[in-house]
N, C-alpha and C positions, 0 to 999 in steps of 0.2 A: 504494500500500500504506500502511496506516495505521501510525502511530508504534508502537503496541503490537505489531504483527506484527514490525516491525523489531527491537524489543527482545527478543522471543522468539527470533528468528532469531540474534541475537547470543549469547543465553544458550546456545542449542543449539550454535553454533559453538565457544564456549568449552569446553563439555562435550566435544565431539567432538575438539578439539585435544589432549585428554588421552588419546585413544585413536587415535593416528595409523595403526595397522595396520588399523583398521576405521572410519576417519574418516567416510566417506559413510553407512554403515549407522548408526553412532552418531548422526550429525547428524540423519538422517531420523527415526529413532525418537524422539530427544529433542524435536525440533521438533514432531512430531505429538503427543507426550505433553503438551508445554506448551500447545499449542492446545486440546487436549481438556480439560485441567484448567481453563484460562481459561473455556471455554464452560460447563463444569459450575459454576464459581463464579458466572458471570453468571446461569445458569438458577436456581441456588439463591437468589440475592439477589432476583431478579425474579419468583419463582414466583407471587406473589399480586398481581401488577399486572394492569392491564386489557388491555394489549396482549399478543399471543402472545410467549412467551419467545424464540422464534426471531428475532423482530423485534429484540429487545434485543441478541441475539448479533450480528446483522447490523450494527446501528448501532454497537455497540462496536468492531467491526473495520473500520468504514467501508465496508462492502459495500452497494452500492445496486442497485436494479433498473433502472438506466439501460441 
């Protein structure tokens, strides 16, 4: 897992710790939200590049086709 995903997981955990009664739901929602926001930012920044935007997202998160 790449460093940025770990950073987002930590942010989600910190958020969820403030909601102990619904920790897992809060964590899951926040983690998903943070990943989607990050992907949207990457897509916006790279929208006029030559490679497909999805490729930039994969590279950003260290996901390969191995």
